[in-house]
ZAKOLGU-308718 format. One record per residue (C-alpha): x, y, z. Coordinates in Angstrom, 1 decimal, padded with zeros to 4 digits. Each point is the difference from the previous one (the first is absolute). Layout:
N
PT:X:Y:Z
...
This chain:
500
PT:052.3:-033.1:071.5
PT:002.9:-001.4:002.0
PT:000.3:-003.8:000.4
PT:-002.0:-001.1:003.1
PT:002.2:-001.1:002.9
PT:000.4:-003.7:000.8
PT:-001.5:-001.3:003.2
PT:003.5:-000.7:001.4
PT:001.4:003.4:-000.6
PT:000.6:002.7:002.5
PT:-002.6:002.8:-000.3
PT:-000.1:003.5:001.4
PT:-002.8:002.4:000.7
PT:000.4:003.7:000.9
PT:-002.9:002.1:001.4
PT:000.4:003.8:000.0
PT:-002.8:000.8:002.4
PT:-001.2:003.4:001.3
PT:001.4:-000.7:003.4
PT:002.7:-002.6:-000.3
PT:002.0:-001.8:-002.7
PT:000.3:-003.8:000.0
PT:002.1:-002.5:-001.8
PT:-000.5:-003.8:000.2
PT:002.1:-002.6:-001.7
PT:-001.2:-003.6:-000.1
PT:000.4:-003.3:-001.8
PT:-002.9:-002.3:-001.0
PT:000.5:-003.1:002.0
PT:-002.3:-003.0:000.1
PT:-003.2:002.0:-000.5
PT:000.9:003.0:002.2
PT:002.2:003.0:000.0
PT:003.2:-000.5:002.0
PT:001.0:003.5:001.1
PT:003.7:000.7:-000.4
PT:000.3:003.7:000.8
PT:-002.2:002.9:000.9
PT:000.5:003.7:000.7
PT:-002.3:002.8:001.2
PT:000.5:003.7:000.6
PT:-002.4:002.6:001.1
PT:000.3:002.7:-002.7
PT:-003.2:002.0:000.7
PT:-000.3:000.9:-003.7
PT:-003.6:001.0:000.4
PT:000.9:002.4:002.8
PT:002.7:001.5:-002.3
PT:-002.5:001.6:-002.4
PT:000.1:003.8:-000.1
PT:-003.1:002.3:-000.4
PT:000.3:-000.3:-003.8
PT:-000.1:-003.8:000.1
PT:003.7:-000.5:-000.8
PT:002.3:-002.4:001.9
PT:002.5:002.3:001.9
PT:003.7:-000.3:-000.6
PT:000.5:-001.4:003.5
PT:-002.6:-002.7:-000.5
PT:001.5:-000.9:-003.3
PT:003.4:-000.3:001.5
PT:-001.3:-002.4:002.8
PT:-001.6:-002.1:-002.7
PT:003.1:-000.1:-002.3
PT:002.3:-000.9:003.0
PT:-002.3:-003.0:000.7
PT:-000.2:-001.0:-003.7
PT:003.8:000.0:-000.3
PT:000.1:-002.6:002.9
PT:-002.7:-002.1:-001.7
PT:001.8:000.4:-003.3
PT:003.3:-001.3:001.4
PT:-001.8:-003.2:000.9
PT:-002.0:-000.2:-003.3
PT:002.4:001.3:-002.6
PT:001.3:-003.5:-001.0
PT:-003.5:-001.5:-000.4
PT:-001.5:-000.3:-003.5
PT:-002.6:002.6:-000.8
PT:-002.7:-002.6:-000.6
PT:000.1:-001.2:003.6
PT:-000.3:003.4:001.6
PT:-003.3:002.0:000.3
PT:000.0:003.4:001.6
PT:-003.2:002.1:000.3
PT:-001.0:003.4:001.3
PT:-003.4:000.6:001.6
PT:-002.2:002.9:001.2
PT:002.6:002.8:000.5
PT:001.7:-000.7:-003.3
PT:-003.4:-000.2:-001.7
PT:-000.8:003.5:001.2
PT:003.3:001.9:000.3
PT:000.4:002.6:-002.8
PT:003.7:-000.6:-000.3
PT:-000.2:-003.8:000.1
PT:001.3:-000.5:-003.5
PT:003.1:002.0:000.7
PT:000.6:-001.8:003.3
PT:-000.3:-003.4:-001.7
PT:002.9:000.7:-002.3
PT:002.3:000.3:003.0
PT:-001.8:-002.8:001.9
PT:000.5:-002.5:-002.8
PT:003.7:000.9:-000.3
PT:000.4:-000.5:003.8
PT:-001.9:-003.4:000.0
PT:001.5:-001.2:-003.3
PT:-003.4:-001.3:-001.1
PT:-003.2:001.5:-001.5
PT:-002.7:001.3:002.3
PT:-003.6:-000.1:-001.0
PT:-002.6:002.2:001.6
PT:-003.1:-002.1:000.3
PT:-003.7:001.0:000.3
PT:-002.0:-000.4:003.1
PT:-002.0:-002.9:-001.6
PT:003.2:-001.8:-000.8
PT:001.4:000.6:003.5
PT:-003.2:-001.5:001.4
PT:000.3:-003.0:-002.3
PT:003.6:-000.7:001.0
PT:-000.9:000.5:003.7
PT:-002.7:-002.6:-000.2
PT:002.3:-002.4:-001.8
PT:002.6:000.3:002.8
PT:-002.6:-000.5:002.7
PT:-001.6:-003.0:-001.8
PT:003.3:-001.8:-000.2
PT:000.9:000.6:003.7
PT:-003.3:-001.1:001.6
PT:-001.6:-003.4:000.0
PT:-002.8:-000.4:-002.5
PT:-003.2:-000.7:001.9
PT:-002.2:000.4:-003.1
PT:-001.7:003.1:001.5
PT:-000.4:003.5:-001.6
PT:002.4:002.3:001.7
PT:000.3:003.8:000.4
PT:003.6:001.2:-000.2
PT:000.9:003.5:001.2
PT:003.4:001.7:-000.3
PT:000.5:003.4:001.6
PT:003.1:001.5:-001.7
PT:001.7:003.3:000.3
PT:-002.0:001.8:-002.6
PT:-002.9:-002.4:-001.0
PT:-002.2:-002.7:001.5
PT:-000.7:-003.1:-002.1
PT:-003.1:-002.1:000.4
PT:-000.5:-003.3:-001.8
PT:-002.6:-002.8:000.1
PT:001.1:-003.3:-001.4
PT:-000.3:-003.7:000.3
PT:002.9:-002.4:-000.1
PT:002.6:001.6:-002.4
PT:-002.5:002.1:-001.9
PT:-000.6:003.6:000.9
PT:-003.6:001.1:-000.9
PT:-000.4:003.6:001.2
PT:003.0:002.4:000.1
PT:000.0:003.5:001.4
PT:002.7:002.5:000.8
PT:-000.9:003.0:002.2
PT:001.9:003.3:000.3
PT:000.7:-000.2:003.7
PT:002.9:-001.4:001.9
PT:001.9:000.1:003.3
PT:002.4:002.7:-001.2
PT:-002.5:002.3:-001.7
PT:-002.5:-000.3:002.9
PT:002.6:000.6:002.7
PT:001.4:003.1:-001.8
PT:-003.5:001.4:-000.5
PT:-001.7:-000.7:003.2
PT:002.8:-000.3:002.5
PT:002.1:002.9:-001.1
PT:003.3:000.5:001.8
PT:-000.7:-003.3:001.8
PT:-002.7:001.3:002.3
PT:-002.7:-002.4:001.0
PT:-003.2:001.3:001.5
PT:-003.6:-001.4:000.2
PT:-001.1:002.6:-002.5
PT:002.8:-000.8:-002.4
PT:-000.8:-003.7:000.4
PT:-003.7:000.5:-000.7
PT:000.8:002.0:-003.2
PT:002.3:-002.8:-001.3
PT:-002.6:-002.7:000.9
PT:-002.8:001.9:-001.7
PT:002.0:000.6:-003.1
PT:000.8:-003.7:-000.3
PT:-003.6:-001.0:000.6
PT:-001.2:002.4:-002.7
PT:002.6:-001.3:-002.5
PT:-001.0:-003.6:000.7
PT:-003.8:000.6:000.1
PT:-000.6:-000.6:-003.7
PT:001.9:-003.4:000.2
PT:-002.4:-001.5:002.6
PT:-002.3:-001.7:-002.6
PT:002.8:-001.5:-002.0
PT:002.4:-000.9:002.8
PT:-002.3:-000.4:003.0
PT:-000.3:-003.0:002.2
PT:-002.6:-001.7:-002.1
PT:002.5:-000.3:-002.9
PT:002.7:-002.1:001.8
PT:000.5:-002.6:002.8
PT:003.2:001.1:001.7
PT:002.3:003.0:-000.1
PT:003.8:000.1:-000.4
PT:002.3:003.0:000.5
PT:003.5:000.5:-001.5
PT:003.0:002.3:000.1
PT:001.4:002.6:002.3
PT:-002.8:001.7:001.9
PT:-002.1:-003.1:000.6
PT:003.0:-002.2:000.9
PT:001.1:002.7:002.4
PT:-003.4:000.1:001.7
PT:000.0:-003.8:000.2
PT:003.4:000.1:001.8
PT:-001.2:002.7:002.5
PT:-003.3:-001.6:000.9
PT:001.5:-003.5:000.5
PT:002.8:001.3:002.2
PT:-002.5:001.9:002.0
PT:-002.0:-003.2:000.5
PT:-003.1:001.4:-001.6
PT:-000.3:-002.9:-002.4
PT:001.8:-003.3:-000.8
PT:000.0:-000.2:-003.8
PT:-001.0:002.8:-002.3
PT:-001.8:003.3:000.7
PT:-003.4:000.4:001.7
PT:-002.3:003.0:000.1
PT:000.3:000.2:003.8
PT:003.8:000.0:-000.2
PT:-000.1:002.9:-002.4
PT:-002.2:002.0:002.3
PT:002.6:-000.5:002.8
PT:002.8:001.0:-002.4
PT:-001.8:003.2:-000.9
PT:-000.2:001.0:003.6
PT:003.7:-000.4:000.4
PT:000.8:002.0:-003.1
PT:-002.2:002.9:000.9
PT:001.2:000.0:003.6
PT:003.6:000.3:-001.2
PT:-000.6:003.5:-001.4
PT:002.9:-000.1:-002.4
PT:001.8:-002.5:-002.3
PT:003.2:000.6:001.9
PT:-001.7:-001.4:003.2
PT:-001.5:-002.9:-002.0
PT:002.3:-002.6:001.5
PT:-002.0:-003.2:-000.1
PT:001.5:-003.5:000.3
PT:000.1:-001.6:-003.4
PT:000.0:003.3:-001.9
PT:003.1:000.8:-002.0
PT:001.0:003.6:000.9
PT:000.5:000.7:-003.7
PT:-003.7:-000.7:-000.6
PT:-001.3:002.2:002.9
PT:-000.3:003.1:-002.1
PT:-002.5:-001.6:-002.5
PT:-001.7:-002.5:002.4
PT:-002.9:002.2:001.1
PT:-001.2:000.6:-003.6
PT:000.3:-003.7:-000.8
PT:-002.0:-001.0:003.1
PT:-002.7:002.5:-000.8
PT:-000.4:-001.6:-003.5
PT:-000.1:-003.5:001.5
PT:-002.6:000.9:002.6
PT:-002.2:001.4:-002.8
PT:000.5:-003.2:-002.0
PT:-001.3:-002.0:002.9
PT:-003.0:002.2:000.5
PT:-001.1:000.6:-003.6
PT:000.6:-003.5:-001.3
PT:-001.3:-001.8:003.0
PT:003.1:-001.7:001.2
PT:000.2:-001.7:003.4
PT:003.5:-001.4:-000.4
PT:002.8:-000.1:-002.5
PT:002.7:-002.5:-000.6
PT:003.4:001.3:-001.0
PT:002.0:-001.4:-002.9
PT:003.8:000.1:-000.5
PT:-000.5:000.3:-003.8
PT:-000.7:003.1:-001.9
PT:001.2:002.0:-003.0
PT:003.6:-001.3:-000.3
PT:-001.0:-003.6:000.5
PT:-002.6:000.5:-002.7
PT:002.7:001.3:-002.3
PT:002.0:-003.1:000.5
PT:-002.9:-002.4:-000.5
PT:-001.1:002.0:-003.0
PT:003.3:-000.5:-001.7
PT:-000.3:-003.8:000.5
PT:-003.7:-000.1:-001.0
PT:-000.7:-002.6:002.7
PT:-003.6:-001.1:000.7
PT:-001.2:001.3:003.3
PT:-002.6:-002.8:000.4
PT:002.6:-002.4:001.5
PT:000.0:-000.6:003.7
PT:002.5:002.5:001.1
PT:000.5:-001.5:003.5
PT:000.5:-003.5:-001.4
PT:002.6:001.3:-002.5
PT:001.8:001.9:002.7
PT:000.2:-003.1:002.2
PT:001.2:-002.2:-002.8
PT:002.7:002.5:-000.9
PT:001.2:000.3:003.6
PT:000.1:-003.8:000.3
PT:002.1:-000.3:-003.2
PT:002.3:002.8:001.1
PT:000.8:-001.8:003.3
PT:000.3:-003.4:-001.7
PT:-002.9:-001.7:001.8
PT:-000.3:-003.7:-000.5
PT:-003.2:000.2:-002.1
PT:-000.9:-003.7:000.5
PT:000.3:000.2:003.8
PT:-002.0:003.2:000.0
PT:-002.8:-001.7:-002.0
PT:000.0:-002.9:002.5
PT:-000.4:002.3:003.0
PT:-002.6:002.1:-001.9
PT:-002.1:-003.0:-000.9
PT:000.2:-001.4:003.6
PT:-000.9:003.4:001.5
PT:-003.0:000.2:-002.3
PT:-001.1:-003.5:000.9
PT:000.2:000.9:003.7
PT:-001.9:003.3:-000.5
PT:-002.8:-001.7:-001.9
PT:-000.5:-002.4:003.0
PT:-000.4:002.8:002.6
PT:-001.1:003.0:-001.9
PT:-003.6:-000.1:001.3
PT:000.9:-000.7:003.7
PT:002.8:002.5:000.0
PT:-001.8:002.7:-002.0
PT:002.7:000.1:-002.8
PT:-002.3:000.0:-003.0
PT:001.0:003.4:-001.4
PT:001.7:-000.2:-003.4
PT:002.7:002.5:001.1
PT:001.0:-002.4:002.8
PT:000.5:-002.8:-002.4
PT:002.2:002.2:-002.2
PT:002.2:001.1:002.9
PT:000.4:-003.5:001.2
PT:000.9:-001.1:-003.5
PT:002.5:002.9:-000.5
PT:001.6:-000.7:003.4
PT:000.5:-003.7:-000.9
PT:001.5:001.0:-003.4
PT:002.5:002.3:001.8
PT:000.6:-001.8:003.2
PT:003.6:-001.0:-000.9
PT:001.2:003.3:-001.6
PT:002.2:000.6:003.1
PT:002.1:-003.1:-000.8
PT:001.7:002.1:-002.6
PT:001.5:002.0:002.8
PT:000.6:-002.7:002.6
PT:-001.6:-003.3:001.1
PT:000.2:001.1:003.7
PT:-003.0:002.1:000.9
PT:-001.1:000.0:-003.7
PT:-003.6:000.7:001.0
PT:001.1:003.3:001.5
PT:002.1:000.9:-003.0
PT:-002.9:-000.8:-002.2
PT:-002.4:002.2:001.9
PT:002.5:002.9:-000.2
PT:000.3:-000.5:-003.8
PT:-003.8:000.0:-000.5
PT:-000.6:003.0:002.2
PT:002.7:002.1:-001.8
PT:-000.2:-001.2:-003.6
PT:-001.7:001.8:-002.9
PT:-003.2:-002.1:-000.3
PT:-002.3:001.5:-002.6
PT:-003.7:-000.5:001.1
PT:000.7:000.0:003.7
PT:-000.5:003.0:002.3
PT:002.4:000.6:002.9
PT:-002.4:-001.7:002.4
PT:-000.3:-003.0:-002.2
PT:003.8:-000.3:-000.2
PT:-000.1:-000.2:003.8
PT:-002.8:-002.6:000.1
PT:001.8:-002.3:-002.5
PT:003.3:000.4:001.7
PT:-001.5:-000.9:003.3
PT:-001.4:-003.3:-001.3
PT:003.5:-000.9:-001.3
PT:001.6:001.0:003.3
PT:-002.5:-002.2:001.8
PT:000.6:-003.2:-002.0
PT:002.4:-001.6:002.5
PT:001.4:000.4:003.5
PT:-001.8:002.0:002.7
PT:-002.9:001.9:-001.3
PT:000.3:003.8:-000.1
PT:-003.0:000.4:002.3
PT:000.6:003.7:000.8
PT:000.0:001.0:-003.7
PT:-003.0:-002.1:-000.8
PT:-002.0:001.4:002.9
PT:000.9:003.6:-001.0
PT:-001.7:-000.4:-003.3
PT:-003.5:001.6:-000.4
PT:-002.7:-002.2:001.4
PT:-001.3:-001.0:-003.5
PT:003.4:-001.5:-000.7
PT:001.5:-001.3:003.2
PT:-002.2:-003.1:000.3
PT:000.0:-001.1:-003.7
PT:003.7:000.6:-000.3
PT:000.8:-002.0:003.1
PT:-002.0:-002.9:-001.3
PT:001.5:000.2:-003.5
PT:003.5:000.0:001.7
PT:-000.9:-003.3:001.6
PT:-001.1:-001.5:-003.3
PT:003.2:001.1:-001.7
PT:002.1:-001.4:002.8
PT:-001.7:-003.4:-000.3
PT:000.5:000.0:-003.8
PT:003.7:000.7:000.4
PT:000.4:-002.8:002.6
PT:-001.9:-002.5:-002.1
PT:002.2:000.8:-003.1
PT:003.3:000.1:001.9
PT:001.1:-003.1:-001.8
PT:-000.2:001.7:-003.4
PT:-001.1:-003.3:-001.5
PT:-001.4:-000.2:-003.5
PT:-002.5:-002.6:001.3
PT:-003.4:001.2:001.0
PT:-000.8:000.0:003.7
PT:-002.4:-002.8:001.1
PT:-003.5:000.9:000.8
PT:-000.5:002.0:003.1
PT:-002.8:002.1:001.5
PT:-000.1:003.2:002.0
PT:-003.0:001.0:002.2
PT:-000.3:003.1:002.1
PT:-002.1:001.9:002.4
PT:000.9:003.4:001.5
PT:002.9:-001.3:002.1
PT:000.6:-003.6:-001.0
PT:001.7:-001.5:-003.1
PT:-000.2:-003.7:-000.7
PT:002.5:-001.3:-002.6
PT:-000.5:-003.7:-000.9
PT:002.1:-002.3:-002.2
PT:-000.5:-003.6:-001.2
PT:000.5:-002.5:002.8
PT:003.7:-000.7:000.7
PT:001.3:002.4:-002.6
PT:001.3:002.7:002.4
PT:001.8:-002.6:002.1
PT:002.3:-000.6:-003.0
PT:000.9:003.7:-000.2
PT:001.9:000.8:003.2
PT:001.2:003.4:-001.2
PT:-003.5:001.1:-001.0
PT:-001.3:-001.4:003.3
PT:002.6:002.1:001.9
PT:-000.8:003.2:-002.0
PT:-003.7:-000.3:000.7
PT:000.7:-000.6:003.7
PT:002.0:003.2:000.0
PT:-002.7:001.8:-001.9
PT:-002.6:-001.1:002.6
PT:002.1:001.8:002.7
PT:000.3:003.2:-002.1
PT:-003.8:000.1:-000.7
PT:-000.7:-000.5:003.7
PT:001.4:003.5:000.5
PT:-002.8:001.2:-002.2
PT:-002.5:-002.0:002.0
PT:-000.5:-002.3:-003.1
PT:000.0:-003.7:000.7
PT:001.4:-002.1:-002.8
PT:-001.0:-003.7:000.2
PT:001.9:-002.3:-002.3
PT:-000.9:-003.7:-000.6
């Protein structure tokens, strides 16, 4: 066995999938993977099988051309820090062994063909590390080019693993031949997927898990399409899928399947993947599915490190980002503690008792000064941009936006338009949390190591009363001026701040 990689080394994962090849290079950094480089190419290896089950010369050449590019990037890396795996098509192709000889030569590293069970285990590991641990049992689904993996697990431990012989490439080739999409063809694909999944209902049905997560190409593509269409805000719902099916069938052909958010390279295999996803929702009783950024290649990287998945992924991501942008940890703690104190005073009246709200306010406080690493002027805007565009394991794209918005709102005029554009369930709480963060930042502007004197905060729907010890505020003219300015800002939100 090769020597395990050290946590500070640069690692690489290569995924030779049935539809696309992926390479990801990352360094372990403060409890997370810091991505250094990534490449992806649509190879359509699964579509390159002939009637005898061999990979055609044309498909092999596409694959080797891609692996030569990957190899140029990986050739200087030690063998022990690179893991390359092949999945469904290479499991089934009759000439896979002969192809691997040339493939390993092109890549410059060994390639291992993994079983469906091992693929499922690694997918779960990748998902578990890139989603926050809420302690619930989760169903993870991954629709690949040639197979679909289902996993039930809790925290970092997968408990039930299954790999099914159906994927977006194989279903699209079989049921949407030559790219034609009709109601009859759709029904055949849907029925075939339901029949394949039927025997899994007892083991993977809704009674066995508490929330569902999707990973990889097909599901992430669906998520992108339904969000851009405005059919859902975060994740995939059953009703959004039904609307998507109508659009797909109405198009009549994959060449006319020009949907915002859908990569044209994926259009040819999209109908088959969506048919499988619809069947998953129906057979396993899903109402909605959250989408993870992690999957097989992330699982490969974490597997090399042997990291525990039980850690709070979101907290680790926030800590790593704060370290990367040289945040003053002591000041961040002061703002965090003050924000928590303010929250505890008004949580009941302002309906801010949800644990997730406390976490987001905490994370925003910990990251509120990351923009200073770019410039002190407008640092709150720089910080918001960093958070919304950084790789933050554990956060969905929508959660990136929510956290960035809090950081953006910490000072100056409040971004009222952006706050009001949030879904109704978020606009009110996030507006009130922004107010609490702003007050915490103001109260800790002095960056003093001495604790603040006792103060109290009381609230009703539209009034905040901030009280200090008698005479103390009069000895703090800068703080007095900051609070006067804040009173004017909050008035724009129809919130009255009374200070005494």
